[in-house]
PDB file of N, CA, C and O in Angstrom:
ATOM      1  N   MET A   1       8.098  86.096-151.097  1.00  0.00           N
ATOM      2  CA  MET A   1       6.952  86.473-150.320  1.00  0.00           C
ATOM      3  C   MET A   1       7.326  87.410-149.180  1.00  0.00           C
ATOM      4  O   MET A   1       6.578  88.339-148.876  1.00  0.00           O
ATOM      5  N   THR A   2       8.448  87.186-148.558  1.00  0.00           N
ATOM      6  CA  THR A   2       8.858  88.011-147.439  1.00  0.00           C
ATOM      7  C   THR A   2       9.063  89.455-147.871  1.00  0.00           C
ATOM      8  O   THR A   2       8.679  90.377-147.152  1.00  0.00           O
ATOM      9  N   LYS A   3       9.655  89.658-149.021  1.00  0.00           N
ATOM     10  CA  LYS A   3       9.887  91.012-149.531  1.00  0.00           C
ATOM     11  C   LYS A   3       8.550  91.713-149.785  1.00  0.00           C
ATOM     12  O   LYS A   3       8.406  92.905-149.513  1.00  0.00           O
ATOM     13  N   PHE A   4       7.583  90.969-150.304  1.00  0.00           N
ATOM     14  CA  PHE A   4       6.249  91.519-150.556  1.00  0.00           C
ATOM     15  C   PHE A   4       5.611  92.002-149.250  1.00  0.00           C
ATOM     16  O   PHE A   4       5.047  93.095-149.211  1.00  0.00           O
ATOM     17  N   PHE A   5       5.692  91.218-148.203  1.00  0.00           N
ATOM     18  CA  PHE A   5       5.100  91.598-146.921  1.00  0.00           C
ATOM     19  C   PHE A   5       5.814  92.794-146.294  1.00  0.00           C
ATOM     20  O   PHE A   5       5.184  93.611-145.623  1.00  0.00           O
ATOM     21  N   LYS A   6       7.108  92.897-146.509  1.00  0.00           N
ATOM     22  CA  LYS A   6       7.852  94.062-146.010  1.00  0.00           C
ATOM     23  C   LYS A   6       7.379  95.333-146.713  1.00  0.00           C
ATOM     24  O   LYS A   6       7.208  96.372-146.075  1.00  0.00           O
ATOM     25  N   ILE A   7       7.171  95.253-148.013  1.00  0.00           N
ATOM     26  CA  ILE A   7       6.706  96.417-148.778  1.00  0.00           C
ATOM     27  C   ILE A   7       5.304  96.810-148.337  1.00  0.00           C
ATOM     28  O   ILE A   7       5.025  97.993-148.145  1.00  0.00           O
ATOM     29  N   ILE A   8       4.422  95.832-148.176  1.00  0.00           N
ATOM     30  CA  ILE A   8       3.052  96.102-147.733  1.00  0.00           C
ATOM     31  C   ILE A   8       3.064  96.692-146.329  1.00  0.00           C
ATOM     32  O   ILE A   8       2.303  97.618-146.049  1.00  0.00           O
ATOM     33  N   SER A   9       3.900  96.185-145.450  1.00  0.00           N
ATOM     34  CA  SER A   9       3.993  96.698-144.087  1.00  0.00           C
ATOM     35  C   SER A   9       4.497  98.143-144.076  1.00  0.00           C
ATOM     36  O   SER A   9       3.978  98.982-143.340  1.00  0.00           O
ATOM     37  N   ALA A  10       5.497  98.420-144.885  1.00  0.00           N
ATOM     38  CA  ALA A  10       6.026  99.777-144.967  1.00  0.00           C
ATOM     39  C   ALA A  10       4.978 100.737-145.512  1.00  0.00           C
ATOM     40  O   ALA A  10       4.866 101.863-145.029  1.00  0.00           O
ATOM     41  N   ALA A  11       4.214 100.313-146.505  1.00  0.00           N
ATOM     42  CA  ALA A  11       3.164 101.157-147.066  1.00  0.00           C
ATOM     43  C   ALA A  11       2.066 101.422-146.038  1.00  0.00           C
ATOM     44  O   ALA A  11       1.581 102.548-145.922  1.00  0.00           O
ATOM     45  N   ALA A  12       1.680 100.406-145.303  1.00  0.00           N
ATOM     46  CA  ALA A  12       0.645 100.567-144.282  1.00  0.00           C
ATOM     47  C   ALA A  12       1.123 101.493-143.169  1.00  0.00           C
ATOM     48  O   ALA A  12       0.357 102.332-142.696  1.00  0.00           O
ATOM     49  N   PHE A  13       2.352 101.357-142.754  1.00  0.00           N
ATOM     50  CA  PHE A  13       2.912 102.220-141.717  1.00  0.00           C
ATOM     51  C   PHE A  13       2.967 103.671-142.198  1.00  0.00           C
ATOM     52  O   PHE A  13       2.634 104.590-141.449  1.00  0.00           O
ATOM     53  N   SER A  14       3.384 103.873-143.440  1.00  0.00           N
ATOM     54  CA  SER A  14       3.441 105.223-144.000  1.00  0.00           C
ATOM     55  C   SER A  14       2.056 105.841-144.078  1.00  0.00           C
ATOM     56  O   SER A  14       1.881 107.016-143.755  1.00  0.00           O
ATOM     57  N   ALA A  15       1.078 105.069-144.498  1.00  0.00           N
ATOM     58  CA  ALA A  15      -0.295 105.571-144.581  1.00  0.00           C
ATOM     59  C   ALA A  15      -0.807 105.948-143.197  1.00  0.00           C
ATOM     60  O   ALA A  15      -1.489 106.962-143.044  1.00  0.00           O
ATOM     61  N   ALA A  16      -0.489 105.149-142.199  1.00  0.00           N
ATOM     62  CA  ALA A  16      -0.926 105.454-140.834  1.00  0.00           C
ATOM     63  C   ALA A  16      -0.330 106.774-140.356  1.00  0.00           C
ATOM     64  O   ALA A  16      -1.014 107.560-139.700  1.00  0.00           O
ATOM     65  N   LEU A  17       0.920 107.020-140.675  1.00  0.00           N
ATOM     66  CA  LEU A  17       1.551 108.278-140.275  1.00  0.00           C
ATOM     67  C   LEU A  17       0.918 109.474-140.976  1.00  0.00           C
ATOM     68  O   LEU A  17       0.733 110.528-140.367  1.00  0.00           O
ATOM     69  N   ILE A  18       0.591 109.316-142.236  1.00  0.00           N
ATOM     70  CA  ILE A  18      -0.017 110.411-142.988  1.00  0.00           C
ATOM     71  C   ILE A  18      -1.392 110.740-142.423  1.00  0.00           C
ATOM     72  O   ILE A  18      -1.700 111.910-142.200  1.00  0.00           O
ATOM     73  N   PHE A  19      -2.223 109.726-142.189  1.00  0.00           N
ATOM     74  CA  PHE A  19      -3.564 109.968-141.688  1.00  0.00           C
ATOM     75  C   PHE A  19      -3.570 110.438-140.235  1.00  0.00           C
ATOM     76  O   PHE A  19      -4.527 111.085-139.809  1.00  0.00           O
ATOM     77  N   ALA A  20      -2.551 110.137-139.484  1.00  0.00           N
ATOM     78  CA  ALA A  20      -2.480 110.557-138.086  1.00  0.00           C
ATOM     79  C   ALA A  20      -2.247 112.058-137.945  1.00  0.00           C
ATOM     80  O   ALA A  20      -2.484 112.619-136.876  1.00  0.00           O
ATOM     81  N   GLN A  21      -1.790 112.710-139.002  1.00  0.00           N
ATOM     82  CA  GLN A  21      -1.508 114.139-138.926  1.00  0.00           C
ATOM     83  C   GLN A  21      -2.762 114.979-138.857  1.00  0.00           C
ATOM     84  O   GLN A  21      -2.709 116.097-138.344  1.00  0.00           O
ATOM     85  N   GLY A  22      -3.875 114.501-139.344  1.00  0.00           N
ATOM     86  CA  GLY A  22      -5.105 115.260-139.349  1.00  0.00           C
ATOM     87  C   GLY A  22      -5.155 116.207-140.533  1.00  0.00           C
ATOM     88  O   GLY A  22      -4.224 116.255-141.337  1.00  0.00           O
ATOM     89  N   PRO A  23      -6.255 116.969-140.641  1.00  0.00           N
ATOM     90  CA  PRO A  23      -6.406 117.892-141.764  1.00  0.00           C
ATOM     91  C   PRO A  23      -5.316 118.954-141.778  1.00  0.00           C
ATOM     92  O   PRO A  23      -5.016 119.558-140.748  1.00  0.00           O
ATOM     93  N   GLY A  24      -4.739 119.176-142.914  1.00  0.00           N
ATOM     94  CA  GLY A  24      -3.728 120.208-143.052  1.00  0.00           C
ATOM     95  C   GLY A  24      -2.359 119.813-142.553  1.00  0.00           C
ATOM     96  O   GLY A  24      -1.386 120.514-142.834  1.00  0.00           O
ATOM     97  N   GLY A  25      -2.243 118.720-141.825  1.00  0.00           N
ATOM     98  CA  GLY A  25      -0.946 118.269-141.347  1.00  0.00           C
ATOM     99  C   GLY A  25      -0.392 119.090-140.196  1.00  0.00           C
ATOM    100  O   GLY A  25       0.763 118.904-139.812  1.00  0.00           O
ATOM    101  N   ARG A  26      -1.197 120.007-139.630  1.00  0.00           N
ATOM    102  CA  ARG A  26      -0.708 120.852-138.539  1.00  0.00           C
ATOM    103  C   ARG A  26      -1.590 120.734-137.304  1.00  0.00           C
ATOM    104  O   ARG A  26      -1.848 121.728-136.626  1.00  0.00           O
ATOM    105  N   GLY A  27      -2.043 119.544-137.014  1.00  0.00           N
ATOM    106  CA  GLY A  27      -2.856 119.367-135.836  1.00  0.00           C
ATOM    107  C   GLY A  27      -4.337 119.549-136.091  1.00  0.00           C
ATOM    108  O   GLY A  27      -5.133 119.309-135.184  1.00  0.00           O
ATOM    109  N   GLY A  28      -4.741 119.958-137.266  1.00  0.00           N
ATOM    110  CA  GLY A  28      -6.133 120.020-137.605  1.00  0.00           C
ATOM    111  C   GLY A  28      -6.861 121.284-137.209  1.00  0.00           C
ATOM    112  O   GLY A  28      -8.051 121.414-137.496  1.00  0.00           O
ATOM    113  N   GLY A  29      -6.194 122.219-136.561  1.00  0.00           N
ATOM    114  CA  GLY A  29      -6.856 123.453-136.172  1.00  0.00           C
ATOM    115  C   GLY A  29      -6.988 124.405-137.338  1.00  0.00           C
ATOM    116  O   GLY A  29      -6.268 124.285-138.330  1.00  0.00           O
ATOM    117  N   PRO A  30      -7.913 125.360-137.226  1.00  0.00           N
ATOM    118  CA  PRO A  30      -8.051 126.335-138.307  1.00  0.00           C
ATOM    119  C   PRO A  30      -6.825 127.238-138.388  1.00  0.00           C
ATOM    120  O   PRO A  30      -6.199 127.528-137.368  1.00  0.00           O
ATOM    121  N   PRO A  31      -6.482 127.679-139.582  1.00  0.00           N
ATOM    122  CA  PRO A  31      -5.305 128.542-139.724  1.00  0.00           C
ATOM    123  C   PRO A  31      -5.553 129.915-139.111  1.00  0.00           C
ATOM    124  O   PRO A  31      -6.683 130.404-139.094  1.00  0.00           O
ATOM    125  N   ASP A  32      -4.511 130.514-138.620  1.00  0.00           N
ATOM    126  CA  ASP A  32      -4.586 131.848-138.026  1.00  0.00           C
ATOM    127  C   ASP A  32      -4.639 132.880-139.154  1.00  0.00           C
ATOM    128  O   ASP A  32      -3.733 132.920-139.986  1.00  0.00           O
ATOM    129  N   PRO A  33      -5.686 133.717-139.197  1.00  0.00           N
ATOM    130  CA  PRO A  33      -5.812 134.693-140.288  1.00  0.00           C
ATOM    131  C   PRO A  33      -4.622 135.650-140.388  1.00  0.00           C
ATOM    132  O   PRO A  33      -4.193 135.990-141.491  1.00  0.00           O
ATOM    133  N   GLN A  34      -4.096 136.078-139.264  1.00  0.00           N
ATOM    134  CA  GLN A  34      -2.966 136.997-139.286  1.00  0.00           C
ATOM    135  C   GLN A  34      -1.725 136.316-139.865  1.00  0.00           C
ATOM    136  O   GLN A  34      -0.982 136.921-140.639  1.00  0.00           O
ATOM    137  N   ALA A  35      -1.510 135.073-139.490  1.00  0.00           N
ATOM    138  CA  ALA A  35      -0.358 134.334-140.024  1.00  0.00           C
ATOM    139  C   ALA A  35      -0.516 134.111-141.528  1.00  0.00           C
ATOM    140  O   ALA A  35       0.458 134.199-142.275  1.00  0.00           O
ATOM    141  N   MET A  36      -1.745 133.823-141.971  1.00  0.00           N
ATOM    142  CA  MET A  36      -1.984 133.639-143.397  1.00  0.00           C
ATOM    143  C   MET A  36      -1.709 134.930-144.158  1.00  0.00           C
ATOM    144  O   MET A  36      -1.109 134.901-145.232  1.00  0.00           O
ATOM    145  N   LEU A  37      -2.141 136.053-143.613  1.00  0.00           N
ATOM    146  CA  LEU A  37      -1.910 137.352-144.250  1.00  0.00           C
ATOM    147  C   LEU A  37      -0.410 137.620-144.372  1.00  0.00           C
ATOM    148  O   LEU A  37       0.064 138.048-145.425  1.00  0.00           O
ATOM    149  N   GLU A  38       0.326 137.372-143.308  1.00  0.00           N
ATOM    150  CA  GLU A  38       1.772 137.598-143.328  1.00  0.00           C
ATOM    151  C   GLU A  38       2.455 136.694-144.351  1.00  0.00           C
ATOM    152  O   GLU A  38       3.387 137.119-145.034  1.00  0.00           O
ATOM    153  N   GLN A  39       1.991 135.444-144.457  1.00  0.00           N
ATOM    154  CA  GLN A  39       2.572 134.524-145.429  1.00  0.00           C
ATOM    155  C   GLN A  39       2.292 134.980-146.856  1.00  0.00           C
ATOM    156  O   GLN A  39       3.162 134.888-147.722  1.00  0.00           O
ATOM    157  N   ARG A  40       1.082 135.469-147.100  1.00  0.00           N
ATOM    158  CA  ARG A  40       0.750 135.956-148.446  1.00  0.00           C
ATOM    159  C   ARG A  40       1.617 137.145-148.832  1.00  0.00           C
ATOM    160  O   ARG A  40       2.151 137.202-149.940  1.00  0.00           O
ATOM    161  N   VAL A  41       1.753 138.089-147.913  1.00  0.00           N
ATOM    162  CA  VAL A  41       2.558 139.280-148.200  1.00  0.00           C
ATOM    163  C   VAL A  41       4.025 138.890-148.366  1.00  0.00           C
ATOM    164  O   VAL A  41       4.709 139.421-149.241  1.00  0.00           O
ATOM    165  N   ALA A  42       4.511 137.977-147.546  1.00  0.00           N
ATOM    166  CA  ALA A  42       5.900 137.515-147.680  1.00  0.00           C
ATOM    167  C   ALA A  42       6.112 136.820-149.028  1.00  0.00           C
ATOM    168  O   ALA A  42       7.147 137.007-149.668  1.00  0.00           O
ATOM    169  N   PHE A  43       5.134 136.022-149.457  1.00  0.00           N
ATOM    170  CA  PHE A  43       5.220 135.348-150.748  1.00  0.00           C
ATOM    171  C   PHE A  43       5.297 136.378-151.876  1.00  0.00           C
ATOM    172  O   PHE A  43       6.146 136.276-152.762  1.00  0.00           O
ATOM    173  N   LEU A  44       4.404 137.367-151.835  1.00  0.00           N
ATOM    174  CA  LEU A  44       4.415 138.399-152.866  1.00  0.00           C
ATOM    175  C   LEU A  44       5.714 139.196-152.854  1.00  0.00           C
ATOM    176  O   LEU A  44       6.242 139.549-153.908  1.00  0.00           O
ATOM    177  N   THR A  45       6.220 139.474-151.671  1.00  0.00           N
ATOM    178  CA  THR A  45       7.469 140.215-151.547  1.00  0.00           C
ATOM    179  C   THR A  45       8.623 139.419-152.152  1.00  0.00           C
ATOM    180  O   THR A  45       9.459 139.973-152.866  1.00  0.00           O
ATOM    181  N   ALA A  46       8.664 138.132-151.867  1.00  0.00           N
ATOM    182  CA  ALA A  46       9.741 137.294-152.401  1.00  0.00           C
ATOM    183  C   ALA A  46       9.650 137.172-153.922  1.00  0.00           C
ATOM    184  O   ALA A  46      10.669 137.208-154.611  1.00  0.00           O
ATOM    185  N   ARG A  47       8.445 137.029-154.440  1.00  0.00           N
ATOM    186  CA  ARG A  47       8.271 136.827-155.883  1.00  0.00           C
ATOM    187  C   ARG A  47       8.373 138.113-156.686  1.00  0.00           C
ATOM    188  O   ARG A  47       8.926 138.131-157.786  1.00  0.00           O
ATOM    189  N   LEU A  48       7.828 139.200-156.118  1.00  0.00           N
ATOM    190  CA  LEU A  48       7.728 140.438-156.887  1.00  0.00           C
ATOM    191  C   LEU A  48       8.655 141.548-156.402  1.00  0.00           C
ATOM    192  O   LEU A  48       8.782 142.583-157.057  1.00  0.00           O
ATOM    193  N   GLY A  49       9.296 141.338-155.270  1.00  0.00           N
ATOM    194  CA  GLY A  49      10.181 142.366-154.729  1.00  0.00           C
ATOM    195  C   GLY A  49       9.421 143.629-154.334  1.00  0.00           C
ATOM    196  O   GLY A  49       9.787 144.733-154.737  1.00  0.00           O
ATOM    197  N   LEU A  50       8.364 143.459-153.545  1.00  0.00           N
ATOM    198  CA  LEU A  50       7.535 144.593-153.155  1.00  0.00           C
ATOM    199  C   LEU A  50       8.297 145.588-152.287  1.00  0.00           C
ATOM    200  O   LEU A  50       9.161 145.213-151.494  1.00  0.00           O
ATOM    201  N   THR A  51       7.959 146.855-152.453  1.00  0.00           N
ATOM    202  CA  THR A  51       8.496 147.892-151.572  1.00  0.00           C
ATOM    203  C   THR A  51       7.698 147.893-150.288  1.00  0.00           C
ATOM    204  O   THR A  51       6.687 147.199-150.178  1.00  0.00           O
ATOM    205  N   ASP A  52       8.152 148.678-149.304  1.00  0.00           N
ATOM    206  CA  ASP A  52       7.425 148.764-148.036  1.00  0.00           C
ATOM    207  C   ASP A  52       6.020 149.331-148.240  1.00  0.00           C
ATOM    208  O   ASP A  52       5.070 148.881-147.599  1.00  0.00           O
ATOM    209  N   ASP A  53       5.886 150.308-149.122  1.00  0.00           N
ATOM    210  CA  ASP A  53       4.562 150.872-149.409  1.00  0.00           C
ATOM    211  C   ASP A  53       3.653 149.819-150.046  1.00  0.00           C
ATOM    212  O   ASP A  53       2.474 149.727-149.706  1.00  0.00           O
ATOM    213  N   GLN A  54       4.192 149.041-150.951  1.00  0.00           N
ATOM    214  CA  GLN A  54       3.402 148.001-151.598  1.00  0.00           C
ATOM    215  C   GLN A  54       3.016 146.908-150.606  1.00  0.00           C
ATOM    216  O   GLN A  54       1.913 146.367-150.678  1.00  0.00           O
ATOM    217  N   LYS A  55       3.918 146.581-149.681  1.00  0.00           N
ATOM    218  CA  LYS A  55       3.591 145.600-148.641  1.00  0.00           C
ATOM    219  C   LYS A  55       2.443 146.106-147.777  1.00  0.00           C
ATOM    220  O   LYS A  55       1.541 145.345-147.427  1.00  0.00           O
ATOM    221  N   ALA A  56       2.479 147.393-147.432  1.00  0.00           N
ATOM    222  CA  ALA A  56       1.408 147.986-146.625  1.00  0.00           C
ATOM    223  C   ALA A  56       0.085 147.955-147.392  1.00  0.00           C
ATOM    224  O   ALA A  56      -0.963 147.661-146.817  1.00  0.00           O
ATOM    225  N   GLN A  57       0.136 148.258-148.684  1.00  0.00           N
ATOM    226  CA  GLN A  57      -1.076 148.218-149.499  1.00  0.00           C
ATOM    227  C   GLN A  57      -1.621 146.794-149.601  1.00  0.00           C
ATOM    228  O   GLN A  57      -2.830 146.589-149.494  1.00  0.00           O
ATOM    229  N   ALA A  58      -0.757 145.822-149.802  1.00  0.00           N
ATOM    230  CA  ALA A  58      -1.192 144.429-149.883  1.00  0.00           C
ATOM    231  C   ALA A  58      -1.809 143.985-148.561  1.00  0.00           C
ATOM    232  O   ALA A  58      -2.818 143.279-148.552  1.00  0.00           O
ATOM    233  N   THR A  59      -1.212 144.391-147.451  1.00  0.00           N
ATOM    234  CA  THR A  59      -1.756 144.054-146.135  1.00  0.00           C
ATOM    235  C   THR A  59      -3.150 144.646-145.972  1.00  0.00           C
ATOM    236  O   THR A  59      -4.058 143.976-145.480  1.00  0.00           O
ATOM    237  N   THR A  60      -3.321 145.899-146.385  1.00  0.00           N
ATOM    238  CA  THR A  60      -4.630 146.546-146.295  1.00  0.00           C
ATOM    239  C   THR A  60      -5.647 145.829-147.170  1.00  0.00           C
ATOM    240  O   THR A  60      -6.779 145.602-146.745  1.00  0.00           O
ATOM    241  N   ILE A  61      -5.259 145.476-148.371  1.00  0.00           N
ATOM    242  CA  ILE A  61      -6.168 144.780-149.295  1.00  0.00           C
ATOM    243  C   ILE A  61      -6.601 143.444-148.713  1.00  0.00           C
ATOM    244  O   ILE A  61      -7.790 143.128-148.715  1.00  0.00           O
ATOM    245  N   TYR A  62      -5.662 142.658-148.216  1.00  0.00           N
ATOM    246  CA  TYR A  62      -6.000 141.352-147.658  1.00  0.00           C
ATOM    247  C   TYR A  62      -6.819 141.486-146.375  1.00  0.00           C
ATOM    248  O   TYR A  62      -7.709 140.672-146.129  1.00  0.00           O
ATOM    249  N   THR A  63      -6.535 142.493-145.559  1.00  0.00           N
ATOM    250  CA  THR A  63      -7.313 142.712-144.342  1.00  0.00           C
ATOM    251  C   THR A  63      -8.752 143.072-144.688  1.00  0.00           C
ATOM    252  O   THR A  63      -9.688 142.532-144.098  1.00  0.00           O
ATOM    253  N   ASN A  64      -8.932 143.978-145.640  1.00  0.00           N
ATOM    254  CA  ASN A  64     -10.283 144.374-146.052  1.00  0.00           C
ATOM    255  C   ASN A  64     -11.039 143.190-146.667  1.00  0.00           C
ATOM    256  O   ASN A  64     -12.230 143.014-146.414  1.00  0.00           O
ATOM    257  N   ALA A  65     -10.356 142.398-147.457  1.00  0.00           N
ATOM    258  CA  ALA A  65     -10.993 141.231-148.064  1.00  0.00           C
ATOM    259  C   ALA A  65     -11.408 140.221-146.994  1.00  0.00           C
ATOM    260  O   ALA A  65     -12.488 139.637-147.079  1.00  0.00           O
ATOM    261  N   GLY A  66     -10.570 140.018-146.007  1.00  0.00           N
ATOM    262  CA  GLY A  66     -10.908 139.103-144.918  1.00  0.00           C
ATOM    263  C   GLY A  66     -12.098 139.582-144.109  1.00  0.00           C
ATOM    264  O   GLY A  66     -12.953 138.787-143.717  1.00  0.00           O
ATOM    265  N   THR A  67     -12.154 140.886-143.859  1.00  0.00           N
ATOM    266  CA  THR A  67     -13.281 141.465-143.125  1.00  0.00           C
ATOM    267  C   THR A  67     -14.574 141.301-143.918  1.00  0.00           C
ATOM    268  O   THR A  67     -15.604 140.918-143.363  1.00  0.00           O
ATOM    269  N   ALA A  68     -14.519 141.591-145.210  1.00  0.00           N
ATOM    270  CA  ALA A  68     -15.701 141.447-146.064  1.00  0.00           C
ATOM    271  C   ALA A  68     -16.142 139.986-146.129  1.00  0.00           C
ATOM    272  O   ALA A  68     -17.337 139.697-146.077  1.00  0.00           O
ATOM    273  N   ALA A  69     -15.197 139.076-146.242  1.00  0.00           N
ATOM    274  CA  ALA A  69     -15.523 137.653-146.311  1.00  0.00           C
ATOM    275  C   ALA A  69     -16.173 137.188-145.010  1.00  0.00           C
ATOM    276  O   ALA A  69     -17.109 136.388-145.036  1.00  0.00           O
ATOM    277  N   GLN A  70     -15.688 137.678-143.885  1.00  0.00           N
ATOM    278  CA  GLN A  70     -16.270 137.301-142.594  1.00  0.00           C
ATOM    279  C   GLN A  70     -17.703 137.804-142.497  1.00  0.00           C
ATOM    280  O   GLN A  70     -18.576 137.098-141.990  1.00  0.00           O
ATOM    281  N   SER A  71     -17.949 139.005-142.973  1.00  0.00           N
ATOM    282  CA  SER A  71     -19.301 139.556-142.968  1.00  0.00           C
ATOM    283  C   SER A  71     -20.236 138.701-143.822  1.00  0.00           C
ATOM    284  O   SER A  71     -21.354 138.397-143.405  1.00  0.00           O
ATOM    285  N   ILE A  72     -19.791 138.320-144.991  1.00  0.00           N
ATOM    286  CA  ILE A  72     -20.595 137.473-145.880  1.00  0.00           C
ATOM    287  C   ILE A  72     -20.821 136.108-145.243  1.00  0.00           C
ATOM    288  O   ILE A  72     -21.927 135.571-145.299  1.00  0.00           O
ATOM    289  N   ARG A  73     -19.782 135.547-144.642  1.00  0.00           N
ATOM    290  CA  ARG A  73     -19.887 134.244-143.995  1.00  0.00           C
ATOM    291  C   ARG A  73     -20.936 134.275-142.877  1.00  0.00           C
ATOM    292  O   ARG A  73     -21.731 133.346-142.737  1.00  0.00           O
ATOM    293  N   THR A  74     -20.931 135.346-142.087  1.00  0.00           N
ATOM    294  CA  THR A  74     -21.903 135.491-141.003  1.00  0.00           C
ATOM    295  C   THR A  74     -23.321 135.576-141.559  1.00  0.00           C
ATOM    296  O   THR A  74     -24.237 134.948-141.028  1.00  0.00           O
ATOM    297  N   THR A  75     -23.502 136.345-142.618  1.00  0.00           N
ATOM    298  CA  THR A  75     -24.820 136.471-143.247  1.00  0.00           C
ATOM    299  C   THR A  75     -25.299 135.131-143.785  1.00  0.00           C
ATOM    300  O   THR A  75     -26.468 134.781-143.621  1.00  0.00           O
ATOM    301  N   LEU A  76     -24.424 134.388-144.415  1.00  0.00           N
ATOM    302  CA  LEU A  76     -24.789 133.076-144.942  1.00  0.00           C
ATOM    303  C   LEU A  76     -25.169 132.104-143.820  1.00  0.00           C
ATOM    304  O   LEU A  76     -26.128 131.345-143.959  1.00  0.00           O
ATOM    305  N   GLN A  77     -24.431 132.124-142.724  1.00  0.00           N
ATOM    306  CA  GLN A  77     -24.748 131.245-141.600  1.00  0.00           C
ATOM    307  C   GLN A  77     -26.109 131.587-141.003  1.00  0.00           C
ATOM    308  O   GLN A  77     -26.888 130.695-140.670  1.00  0.00           O
ATOM    309  N   THR A  78     -26.392 132.880-140.871  1.00  0.00           N
ATOM    310  CA  THR A  78     -27.678 133.317-140.332  1.00  0.00           C
ATOM    311  C   THR A  78     -28.818 132.888-141.244  1.00  0.00           C
ATOM    312  O   THR A  78     -29.838 132.378-140.780  1.00  0.00           O
ATOM    313  N   THR A  79     -28.640 133.097-142.529  1.00  0.00           N
ATOM    314  CA  THR A  79     -29.657 132.713-143.504  1.00  0.00           C
ATOM    315  C   THR A  79     -29.867 131.204-143.502  1.00  0.00           C
ATOM    316  O   THR A  79     -31.002 130.732-143.567  1.00  0.00           O
ATOM    317  N   HIS A  80     -28.794 130.461-143.428  1.00  0.00           N
ATOM    318  CA  HIS A  80     -28.888 129.000-143.385  1.00  0.00           C
ATOM    319  C   HIS A  80     -29.681 128.555-142.168  1.00  0.00           C
ATOM    320  O   HIS A  80     -30.569 127.711-142.283  1.00  0.00           O
ATOM    321  N   GLN A  81     -29.373 129.110-141.011  1.00  0.00           N
ATOM    322  CA  GLN A  81     -30.076 128.730-139.788  1.00  0.00           C
ATOM    323  C   GLN A  81     -31.552 129.103-139.856  1.00  0.00           C
ATOM    324  O   GLN A  81     -32.405 128.352-139.382  1.00  0.00           O
ATOM    325  N   ARG A  82     -31.853 130.246-140.435  1.00  0.00           N
ATOM    326  CA  ARG A  82     -33.225 130.720-140.495  1.00  0.00           C
ATOM    327  C   ARG A  82     -34.089 129.855-141.401  1.00  0.00           C
ATOM    328  O   ARG A  82     -35.226 129.538-141.049  1.00  0.00           O
ATOM    329  N   PHE A  83     -33.570 129.468-142.559  1.00  0.00           N
ATOM    330  CA  PHE A  83     -34.391 128.785-143.545  1.00  0.00           C
ATOM    331  C   PHE A  83     -34.223 127.271-143.607  1.00  0.00           C
ATOM    332  O   PHE A  83     -35.124 126.570-144.066  1.00  0.00           O
ATOM    333  N   LEU A  84     -33.112 126.773-143.163  1.00  0.00           N
ATOM    334  CA  LEU A  84     -32.869 125.345-143.326  1.00  0.00           C
ATOM    335  C   LEU A  84     -32.897 124.556-142.028  1.00  0.00           C
ATOM    336  O   LEU A  84     -32.911 123.326-142.054  1.00  0.00           O
ATOM    337  N   THR A  85     -32.904 125.233-140.918  1.00  0.00           N
ATOM    338  CA  THR A  85     -32.958 124.533-139.639  1.00  0.00           C
ATOM    339  C   THR A  85     -34.415 124.431-139.220  1.00  0.00           C
ATOM    340  O   THR A  85     -35.123 125.437-139.180  1.00  0.00           O
ATOM    341  N   PRO A  86     -34.871 123.219-138.905  1.00  0.00           N
ATOM    342  CA  PRO A  86     -36.297 123.037-138.535  1.00  0.00           C
ATOM    343  C   PRO A  86     -36.659 123.713-137.237  1.00  0.00           C
ATOM    344  O   PRO A  86     -37.811 123.646-136.806  1.00  0.00           O
TER     345      PRO A  86
END
């Protein structure tokens, strides 16, 4: 019985540590868009061996996509507030 309680205690302690980290495990704050862009380009560079020109193109593509997504997100929020908020 003692061994069983030790295992249960260890599992409960581990679960408490996992849940204490919050969403994403990094304090729960939203990710920084610039850091995400740099990580994506670094990942592609490591996997595909991108040249400097290709890195610049990938950065431009991800920046443009982020800008477009933000514009769409803003439009959706406005539409939601207009039609769904009493």
